[in-house]
C-alpha positions in Angstrom: 0.0 0.0 0.0 1.4 3.4 -0.9 2.3 5.8 1.9 -0.5 8.2 0.9 -3.1 5.4 1.1 -1.8 4.3 4.5 -2.1 7.9 5.9 -5.6 8.2 4.7 -6.7 4.9 6.3 -8.0 4.8 9.9 -6.8 2.9 12.9 -9.0 0.7 15.1 -10.1 3.7 17.2 -11.2 5.6 14.1 -8.4 8.0 14.1 -5.4 8.4 11.8 -2.8 5.6 12.2 0.2 6.6 14.2 3.2 7.6 12.1 5.4 9.3 14.6 6.3 8.8 18.3 7.3 11.8 20.4 9.1 10.7 23.5 9.7 12.9 26.6 13.1 12.1 28.1 13.3 12.5 31.9 11.1 9.9 33.6 10.1 8.5 30.1 13.3 7.2 28.6 15.7 7.9 31.5 15.1 7.5 35.3 16.0 11.0 36.3 13.0 12.5 38.2 14.2 12.1 41.8 17.4 13.9 40.9 15.2 16.9 40.0 13.8 17.0 43.5 17.3 16.7 44.9 18.6 19.6 42.7 15.8 21.8 44.0 16.5 21.0 47.7 20.3 21.3 47.3 20.3 24.7 45.5 17.6 26.1 47.8 19.7 25.1 50.8 22.6 27.2 49.4 20.4 30.2 49.8 19.3 29.4 53.3 16.1 27.5 52.6 16.3 24.0 54.0 14.2 21.0 53.0 12.5 22.7 50.1 10.2 20.4 48.0 8.1 21.8 45.2 4.9 20.3 43.9 5.6 17.7 41.2 3.3 19.7 38.9 5.8 22.5 39.1 8.9 20.4 38.5 8.2 17.4 36.4 8.1 18.2 32.7 9.0 21.8 33.4 12.0 23.8 32.3 14.7 24.8 34.8 13.7 28.4 34.4 10.1 27.6 35.4 11.4 25.6 38.4 13.6 28.6 39.4 10.8 31.1 39.0 8.6 28.9 41.2 11.3 28.6 43.8 11.7 32.4 43.9 8.0 32.9 44.3 7.6 30.4 47.1 10.7 31.2 49.1 11.7 34.8 48.5 15.2 33.8 47.5 16.8 36.9 46.0 19.0 35.2 43.3 17.8 35.6 39.7 15.9 32.8 38.0 18.7 32.5 35.6 21.3 32.0 38.4 19.1 29.4 40.2 18.3 27.6 36.9 21.9 27.3 36.0 22.9 26.0 39.5 20.1 23.4 39.5 21.0 22.2 35.9 24.7 21.9 36.9 23.9 19.8 40.0 21.3 17.7 38.2 23.6 17.1 35.2 26.3 15.7 37.5 23.8 13.7 39.5 22.3 11.9 36.5 25.5 10.8 34.8 24.8 7.2 35.7 21.0 7.3 35.7 19.6 4.1 34.2 17.2 3.9 31.3 13.6 3.1 31.9 13.1 -0.7 31.5 12.8 -1.5 27.8 13.2 2.1 26.6 16.1 1.6 24.3 14.6 -1.6 22.8 11.3 0.2 22.3 12.8 3.1 20.4 14.7 0.7 18.1 11.7 -1.6 17.6 9.5 1.4 16.7 12.1 2.6 14.2 12.4 -0.8 12.7 8.6 -0.9 12.4 8.7 2.2 10.2 7.7 4.8 12.8 9.5 8.1 13.0 10.8 9.1 16.4 11.5 12.4 18.1 12.5 13.3 21.7 10.8 16.4 23.1 12.2 17.4 26.5 12.3 20.3 28.9 16.0 19.7 29.3 18.5 21.4 26.9 19.4 19.7 23.6 22.9 19.0 24.9 21.4 16.8 27.6 19.1 15.0 25.1 22.2 14.3 22.9 24.0 12.8 25.9 21.2 10.5 26.9 20.2 9.4 23.4 23.7 8.3 22.8 23.9 6.7 26.3 20.8 4.6 25.5 22.4 3.6 22.2 19.6 4.9 20.0 21.4 7.9 18.5 20.8 6.5 15.0 17.1 6.3 15.6 16.6 10.0 16.5 17.8 12.6 14.0 19.5 15.7 15.3 16.7 17.9 14.2 14.2 15.7 16.0 15.8 16.3 19.4 13.6 19.1 20.7 14.9 20.7 23.9 14.0 23.7 26.1 16.4 25.7 24.0 14.5 24.8 20.8 11.2 26.6 21.8 10.0 29.8 23.3 7.4 28.2 25.6 7.9 25.0 27.5 5.3 22.3 28.5 2.4 22.5 29.1 2.5 24.6 26.0 2.3 22.4 22.9 5.0 24.2 21.0 7.6 21.5 21.4 5.4 18.7 20.3 4.1 20.6 17.3 7.6 21.5 16.3 8.5 17.8 16.5 5.6 16.8 14.3 6.5 19.5 11.7 10.1 18.4 11.8 9.1 14.8 11.1 6.5 15.9 8.4 3.7 14.3 10.4 0.3 15.6 11.3 -0.4 16.1 15.0 -3.3 13.6 14.8 -0.9 11.0 13.6 1.5 11.5 16.4 1.6 9.6 19.7 3.3 11.2 22.7 5.0 9.2 25.5 5.0 11.2 28.8 5.4 10.8 32.5 4.3 14.3 33.7 1.1 16.4 34.0 2.7 19.2 32.0 3.7 16.9 29.2 0.3 15.2 29.0 -1.4 18.6 28.9 0.9 19.7 26.1 0.0 16.6 24.1 -3.7 17.3 24.5 -3.2 20.9 23.5 -1.3 19.7 20.4 -4.2 17.5 19.4 -2.1 14.3 19.9 -2.8 11.0 21.6 -0.6 10.1 24.5 0.7 7.2 26.5 1.3 7.8 30.2 4.3 5.9 31.6 3.8 5.5 35.3 7.0 3.8 36.7 8.6 7.2 37.6 5.4 9.3 37.6 3.6 11.2 40.4 -0.2 11.8 40.9 -0.9 8.7 38.8 -4.7 8.5 39.2 -5.2 12.1 38.3 -2.7 12.2 35.4 -4.0 8.9 33.9 -7.2 10.8 33.1 -5.2 13.1 30.8 -3.8 10.3 28.7 -5.2 8.0 25.9 -3.6 5.0 27.7 -1.3 4.3 30.6 1.5 1.7 31.1 4.1 0.8 33.7 7.1 0.6 31.5 8.0 -0.6 28.0 8.6 -4.2 29.0 4.9 -4.7 29.7 3.7 -3.7 26.3 2.3 -6.6 24.2 4.5 -8.4 21.7 4.2 -6.7 18.3 3.0 -3.4 19.9 5.2 -1.2 17.7 4.4 -3.1 14.5 0.7 -2.9 15.4 1.0 0.9 15.9 2.5 1.2 12.4 -0.2 -0.9 10.9 -3.0 1.0 12.6 -4.2 -2.1 14.5 -3.0 -1.3 18.0 -6.0 -0.7 20.3 -5.0 2.2 22.6 -8.7 2.7 23.6 -8.3 -0.1 26.1 -6.8 2.6 28.3 -4.3 0.7 30.4 -1.5 -1.8 30.0 -0.2 -3.8 33.0 
């Protein structure tokens, strides 16, 4: 079947078949979310605020600038947002050097590529961090340089849809034919705003019951997805409407 014919067909849920997968990175491909909380606490302590913990909705899936602005607003720390953001990124970048991949993540990206799906990474971390972890996972050949969308690629971070929409344009794919993989409320809201379906990965997530309602389907990690899942997505036969995978 020609590519044009495939794009015009419908998947089992009546929507366009998935042609592109847009993966968040932190907490979705790499287990790096707890280090974000540590970075907030450590940097706040340098300015005399001990034991600071921010709501997950203000840190997960958010840019370091947003986290820094939230920190300033909640604590009265006088340092600039730029100074705080740089300090947190520096601490976090060192802390996550040996962070493990999410179970099955590298295999999932490769299997999706081999099934004919296009792949992008859309993260609130800078592009340099995306580059490091994509190579660390061993999937650099699956994610083109232009398809590595970081905080420094956009003007507005998640929950704004700008990053996901940019990724779809970069891959030449319609938003309705894109499937987002996310672990944060901000990311799931961005996917919704972009008009994209989403898969909520829960192994590193917070507020799971509430955030599950924002996603098309939820799953624990890539190892629990059914055999042939990526090929079924490419063929338009994967049933995401079931809502939850083990």
